[in-house]
C-alpha positions as CSV (number, residue, x, y, z in Angstrom):
1,X,0.0,0.0,0.0
2,X,0.9,3.7,-0.3
3,X,3.1,4.8,2.6
4,X,3.8,8.4,1.7
5,X,2.5,11.3,-0.5
6,X,5.6,12.9,-2.0
7,X,5.4,14.8,-5.2
8,X,6.0,11.7,-7.3
9,X,3.3,9.7,-5.4
10,X,0.8,12.6,-5.8
11,X,1.3,12.7,-9.6
12,X,0.8,8.9,-9.9
13,X,-2.3,9.0,-7.7
14,X,-3.7,12.0,-9.7
15,X,-3.1,10.2,-12.9
16,X,-4.9,7.1,-11.6
17,X,-7.8,9.1,-10.3
18,X,-8.3,11.0,-13.6
19,X,-8.2,7.7,-15.5
20,X,-10.6,6.1,-13.2
21,X,-8.3,3.2,-12.2
22,X,-7.6,4.2,-8.6
23,X,-8.7,1.4,-6.2
24,X,-10.9,2.1,-3.2
25,X,-8.1,1.0,-0.8
26,X,-5.6,3.4,-2.3
27,X,-8.1,6.2,-2.2
28,X,-8.8,5.6,1.5
29,X,-5.0,5.5,2.1
30,X,-4.6,8.8,0.2
31,X,-7.2,10.5,2.4
32,X,-5.4,9.1,5.5
33,X,-2.0,10.3,4.4
34,X,-3.3,13.7,3.4
35,X,-3.8,14.4,7.1
36,X,0.0,14.2,7.6
37,X,0.8,16.7,4.9
38,X,2.8,19.6,6.4
39,X,2.4,22.0,3.5
40,X,-0.2,22.9,0.9
41,X,0.0,21.1,-2.5
42,X,-2.3,22.1,-5.4
43,X,-2.2,18.6,-6.9
44,X,-3.0,17.0,-3.6
45,X,-6.0,19.4,-3.3
46,X,-7.2,18.3,-6.7
47,X,-6.9,14.7,-5.7
48,X,-8.9,15.1,-2.5
49,X,-11.5,17.2,-4.4
50,X,-11.9,14.5,-7.0
51,X,-12.1,11.7,-4.3
52,X,-14.7,13.7,-2.4
53,X,-16.9,14.1,-5.5
54,X,-17.1,10.3,-5.6
55,X,-17.5,9.7,-1.9
56,X,-18.8,12.7,0.2
57,X,-17.7,11.7,3.7
58,X,-16.6,13.9,6.6
59,X,-13.1,12.5,6.6
60,X,-12.5,13.7,3.1
61,X,-14.1,17.1,3.7
62,X,-12.0,17.5,6.9
63,X,-8.7,16.8,5.0
64,X,-9.6,19.3,2.3
65,X,-10.4,22.1,4.7
66,X,-7.3,21.3,6.8
67,X,-5.1,21.2,3.7
68,X,-6.5,24.6,2.5
69,X,-6.0,26.2,5.9
70,X,-2.4,24.8,6.2
71,X,-1.7,26.5,2.9
72,X,-3.2,29.8,3.9
73,X,-5.7,29.5,1.1
74,X,-8.6,31.9,1.4
75,X,-10.9,33.5,-1.1
76,X,-14.4,33.2,-2.6
77,X,-13.2,30.3,-4.8
78,X,-12.8,28.2,-1.6
79,X,-15.8,29.5,0.4
80,X,-18.0,26.5,-0.4
81,X,-15.4,24.2,1.2
82,X,-15.2,26.2,4.4
83,X,-19.0,26.6,4.4
84,X,-19.4,22.8,4.1
85,X,-16.9,22.3,6.9
86,X,-18.8,24.8,9.2
87,X,-22.2,23.3,8.3
88,X,-20.8,19.8,9.2
89,X,-19.5,21.3,12.5
90,X,-16.0,20.1,11.8
91,X,-13.5,20.8,14.6
92,X,-10.6,22.3,12.7
93,X,-8.3,25.1,14.0
94,X,-9.0,28.4,12.2
95,X,-11.9,27.0,10.2
96,X,-14.3,29.8,11.2
97,X,-11.6,32.4,10.4
98,X,-11.1,31.0,6.9
99,X,-14.8,30.9,6.5
100,X,-15.1,34.6,7.1
101,X,-11.9,35.4,5.1
102,X,-13.4,33.6,2.1
103,X,-17.0,34.9,2.2
104,X,-18.1,37.4,-0.5
105,X,-18.2,40.6,1.6
106,X,-20.0,42.4,-1.2
107,X,-23.3,40.7,-0.4
108,X,-25.0,39.6,2.8
109,X,-25.8,35.9,3.4
110,X,-27.0,34.1,6.5
111,X,-24.2,33.4,9.0
112,X,-24.5,30.2,11.1
113,X,-25.2,30.7,14.7
114,X,-22.1,28.7,15.5
115,X,-20.0,31.3,13.7
116,X,-21.7,34.2,15.5
117,X,-21.1,32.6,18.9
118,X,-17.5,31.7,18.1
119,X,-16.6,35.3,17.2
120,X,-18.5,36.7,20.2
121,X,-15.7,35.2,22.3
122,X,-12.7,35.8,20.2
123,X,-12.0,37.7,17.0
124,X,-8.7,37.8,15.1
125,X,-10.2,38.9,11.8
126,X,-8.9,41.9,9.9
127,X,-10.9,45.1,10.2
128,X,-12.7,44.7,6.8
129,X,-14.0,41.2,7.7
130,X,-14.8,42.3,11.3
131,X,-16.8,45.2,9.9
132,X,-18.8,42.8,7.7
133,X,-19.5,40.5,10.7
134,X,-20.5,43.4,13.0
135,X,-22.7,45.0,10.3
136,X,-24.5,41.7,9.9
137,X,-25.0,41.4,13.7
138,X,-26.4,44.9,13.9
139,X,-28.8,44.4,11.0
140,X,-30.2,41.4,12.8
141,X,-30.0,42.7,16.3
142,X,-33.7,42.1,17.0
143,X,-33.4,38.4,16.1
144,X,-30.1,37.6,17.8
145,X,-31.0,38.4,21.4
146,X,-28.2,37.4,23.8
147,X,-25.7,37.1,20.9
148,X,-26.3,40.8,20.0
149,X,-25.8,41.8,23.6
150,X,-22.5,40.0,23.7
151,X,-21.4,41.9,20.6
152,X,-22.6,45.4,21.5
153,X,-19.7,46.7,23.6
154,X,-17.1,45.2,21.2
155,X,-18.8,46.8,18.2
156,X,-18.7,50.3,19.8
157,X,-15.1,49.9,20.8
158,X,-14.3,48.7,17.3
159,X,-16.0,51.6,15.6
160,X,-14.1,54.2,17.6
161,X,-10.8,52.3,17.0
162,X,-11.4,52.2,13.3
163,X,-12.2,55.9,13.2
164,X,-8.8,56.6,14.9
165,X,-7.1,54.5,12.2
166,X,-8.8,56.3,9.4
167,X,-10.6,53.3,8.0
168,X,-13.9,53.3,6.1
169,X,-15.9,51.1,3.7
170,X,-19.6,50.3,3.2
171,X,-19.9,48.2,6.3
172,X,-17.9,50.5,8.5
173,X,-20.0,53.4,7.3
174,X,-23.1,51.6,8.4
175,X,-21.6,50.8,11.8
176,X,-20.5,54.5,12.3
177,X,-24.0,55.7,11.4
178,X,-25.7,53.3,13.8
179,X,-23.4,53.2,16.7
180,X,-21.8,56.6,17.1
181,X,-23.1,58.9,19.8
182,X,-21.8,62.5,20.6
183,X,-20.1,61.3,23.8
184,X,-18.0,58.8,21.8
185,X,-16.2,61.6,19.9
186,X,-13.4,63.7,21.3
187,X,-10.8,66.0,19.6
188,X,-8.7,63.0,18.4
189,X,-11.6,60.9,17.0
190,X,-13.4,64.0,15.8
191,X,-10.5,65.1,13.7
192,X,-10.2,61.6,12.2
193,X,-14.0,61.3,11.7
194,X,-14.2,64.6,9.9
195,X,-11.9,63.2,7.2
196,X,-14.0,60.1,6.8
197,X,-17.4,61.7,6.8
198,X,-17.2,63.0,3.3
199,X,-15.6,59.9,1.8
200,X,-17.0,58.8,-1.6
201,X,-16.2,55.7,-3.6
202,X,-15.1,56.9,-7.0
203,X,-15.3,54.3,-9.7
204,X,-14.6,54.2,-13.5
205,X,-14.4,51.5,-16.1
206,X,-12.0,53.5,-18.2
207,X,-8.8,51.4,-17.9
208,X,-6.6,54.3,-19.1
209,X,-7.2,56.3,-15.9
210,X,-4.5,56.2,-13.2
211,X,-5.4,59.0,-10.8
212,X,-8.3,61.1,-9.5
213,X,-8.0,64.8,-8.5
214,X,-10.8,66.2,-6.3
215,X,-11.3,70.0,-6.5
216,X,-13.1,71.4,-3.5
217,X,-14.7,74.8,-3.8
218,X,-12.4,77.5,-2.3
219,X,-9.3,75.3,-2.0
220,X,-6.3,76.3,-4.0
221,X,-5.0,72.7,-4.3
222,X,-6.9,69.6,-5.3
223,X,-6.7,66.3,-3.4
224,X,-4.7,63.7,-5.4
225,X,-5.6,59.9,-5.2
226,X,-4.3,56.9,-7.1
227,X,-6.8,54.5,-8.6
228,X,-6.7,50.8,-7.8
229,X,-8.7,48.5,-10.1
230,X,-10.6,51.6,-11.4
231,X,-11.7,52.8,-7.9
232,X,-10.6,54.8,-4.9
233,X,-12.1,56.1,-1.7
234,X,-11.6,59.9,-1.6
235,X,-13.2,62.8,0.3
236,X,-15.5,64.8,-1.9
237,X,-16.8,67.9,0.0
238,X,-20.0,69.7,-1.1
239,X,-19.9,70.7,-4.7
240,X,-16.5,69.1,-5.3
241,X,-15.3,68.4,-8.9
242,X,-13.7,65.1,-9.9
243,X,-11.0,65.1,-12.6
244,X,-9.3,62.0,-13.9
245,X,-5.7,61.6,-15.2
246,X,-4.4,58.9,-17.5
247,X,-0.9,57.4,-17.7
248,X,0.3,60.3,-20.0
249,X,-0.8,63.0,-17.6
250,X,-3.8,64.0,-19.6
251,X,-6.7,65.1,-17.5
252,X,-10.4,64.6,-18.2
253,X,-13.5,66.2,-16.7
254,X,-16.5,65.2,-18.8
255,X,-15.3,62.6,-21.2
256,X,-14.7,59.9,-18.6
257,X,-17.7,57.9,-17.3
258,X,-17.6,57.3,-13.6
259,X,-19.8,56.8,-10.6
260,X,-19.7,58.5,-7.2
261,X,-21.0,56.7,-4.2
262,X,-21.3,58.5,-0.9
263,X,-20.4,56.4,2.1
264,X,-22.2,58.6,4.7
265,X,-24.6,61.5,4.9
266,X,-22.9,64.4,6.9
267,X,-26.2,65.6,8.4
268,X,-26.1,65.6,12.2
269,X,-22.4,64.7,12.4
270,X,-21.3,68.2,11.1
271,X,-22.9,69.8,14.2
272,X,-21.2,67.3,16.5
273,X,-17.8,67.9,14.9
274,X,-17.8,71.6,14.7
275,X,-16.4,72.2,18.2
276,X,-13.9,69.3,17.9
277,X,-12.2,69.9,14.6
278,X,-9.5,72.5,14.1
279,X,-6.9,70.9,11.8
280,X,-8.9,69.7,8.8
281,X,-8.8,72.3,6.0
282,X,-11.4,70.5,3.9
283,X,-13.9,70.5,6.8
284,X,-13.2,74.1,7.6
285,X,-13.7,75.2,4.0
286,X,-16.9,73.1,3.8
287,X,-18.3,75.1,6.7
288,X,-17.2,78.5,5.3
289,X,-18.0,78.1,1.6
290,X,-21.0,76.7,-0.3
291,X,-23.6,74.3,1.1
292,X,-21.9,74.0,4.4
293,X,-21.8,77.7,5.2
294,X,-24.2,79.1,7.7
295,X,-24.7,82.2,9.9
296,X,-21.7,82.6,12.2
297,X,-22.0,81.6,15.8
298,X,-19.6,82.2,18.7
299,X,-17.8,78.9,18.1
300,X,-17.4,79.5,14.4
301,X,-15.4,82.7,14.4
302,X,-12.2,80.9,15.2
303,X,-12.7,78.8,12.1
304,X,-13.3,81.8,9.9
305,X,-10.2,83.5,11.2
306,X,-8.2,80.3,10.6
307,X,-9.3,80.0,7.0
308,X,-8.9,83.7,6.3
309,X,-5.3,83.5,7.5
310,X,-4.5,80.1,5.8
311,X,-2.4,79.4,2.7
312,X,-5.0,76.9,1.3
313,X,-8.0,79.1,0.8
314,X,-8.5,80.9,-2.5
315,X,-8.2,84.7,-2.5
316,X,-11.9,85.1,-3.4
317,X,-12.8,83.1,-0.3
318,X,-10.6,85.1,1.9
319,X,-12.0,88.4,0.6
320,X,-15.5,87.3,1.6
321,X,-14.4,86.0,5.0
322,X,-12.7,89.3,5.9
323,X,-16.1,91.0,5.6
324,X,-18.0,88.3,7.4
325,X,-15.5,88.5,10.3
326,X,-15.9,92.2,10.5
327,X,-19.7,91.9,10.5
328,X,-19.6,89.3,13.2
329,X,-17.4,91.4,15.5
330,X,-19.7,94.5,14.8
331,X,-23.0,92.6,15.5
332,X,-21.7,91.0,18.7
333,X,-20.4,94.4,19.8
334,X,-16.8,93.0,20.3
335,X,-15.2,96.4,19.6
336,X,-11.7,95.4,20.8
337,X,-11.6,92.5,18.3
338,X,-13.1,94.6,15.6
339,X,-10.5,97.4,16.0
340,X,-7.7,94.9,16.1
341,X,-8.9,93.0,13.0
342,X,-9.3,96.2,11.0
343,X,-5.5,96.7,11.3
344,X,-4.8,93.1,10.1
345,X,-6.7,93.0,6.9
346,X,-4.4,93.1,3.8
347,X,-5.6,96.0,1.7
348,X,-3.8,94.8,-1.4
349,X,-6.0,91.6,-1.5
350,X,-9.3,93.5,-1.7
351,X,-11.2,94.9,-4.7
352,X,-12.8,98.3,-4.7
353,X,-16.1,97.1,-3.3
354,X,-14.5,95.1,-0.4
355,X,-12.2,98.1,0.4
356,X,-15.2,100.4,0.6
357,X,-16.9,98.1,3.0
358,X,-13.8,97.8,5.3
359,X,-13.4,101.6,5.2
360,X,-17.1,101.9,6.3
361,X,-16.3,99.9,9.4
362,X,-13.2,102.1,10.1
363,X,-15.4,105.2,10.0
364,X,-18.0,103.6,12.2
365,X,-15.3,102.9,14.8
366,X,-13.8,106.4,14.4
367,X,-10.5,105.1,12.9
368,X,-10.3,108.0,10.6
369,X,-6.5,108.0,10.3
370,X,-6.5,104.3,9.2
371,X,-9.4,105.0,6.8
372,X,-7.4,107.8,5.3
373,X,-4.4,105.6,4.8
374,X,-6.6,103.1,2.9
375,X,-8.1,105.8,0.7
376,X,-4.6,107.1,-0.2
377,X,-3.2,103.5,-0.9
């Protein structure tokens, strides 16, 4: 009988199996010896697969799953094997991990209760697979009872941790939207979350394209992002323009077909983040220009001052902000701040209309000498 399964023996057995001349005793010995294999072999996998098709027994299924796991083999092509092993309740180290690593994360399918219970105690999955699992648990919270309760705390901790790491995908976006509460955000997580909140999935089928540039209203420089397999996750703030670049550095605005999928709706989160975020130019500009702009409040004046003095805001944006800042100080009767700011505005950056408005404030404050200097400039 067969005593070992080296490369030569595997080739002989494979030939015998494909020719239909492999005896039952030899087939059983092959399955037995496969359990001793210390490394993955593609041809041995094909042998076991062929034998299992002829005789679907738990021993053969166990050896196939074990061989795949020992070879670090994961992916949708192997999911059916791991699913069969889970359904058969095989006791194989890392079986549930490889089951989750091979599942199609682009669509939801029912996860066995044994899988849910296993990962409620321990979880070594990467963040993308964990997000898929937790998103599944949340969507079925009303049916899972105690299992959901076992997950809840871990899910909240996971969501905050992933925000700090700057991660987002469809499943994470769902978790953020369902789990986040104002008290879970501080300055550190708030800064990170403000960069994730406007993330969009940019996708094109034009294989010539290599990069995406996102132009935000009021920002002098676009964001630059490399495409991978025709897609990229990139922040697109209100009214942003997407421009594509090919391998020859040619840029395209309207002639390239693409889709833009928003990961989250900013909505309520903008209000939560306003007092926490001070180092995100994109977020600051969103609140100062276009659809994100609103009537100034006490907490916003620092943001307006920051953008007006920045090197990333366009000159036209700064001109408008100078006047809004003056108006705010005047309406709130903060005369000391108003007088100080009148001396800081760069006259050379303003047009005739803006200069006239600034001079009006100087006259209202009795700063006639300064007003005269502006008139003579």
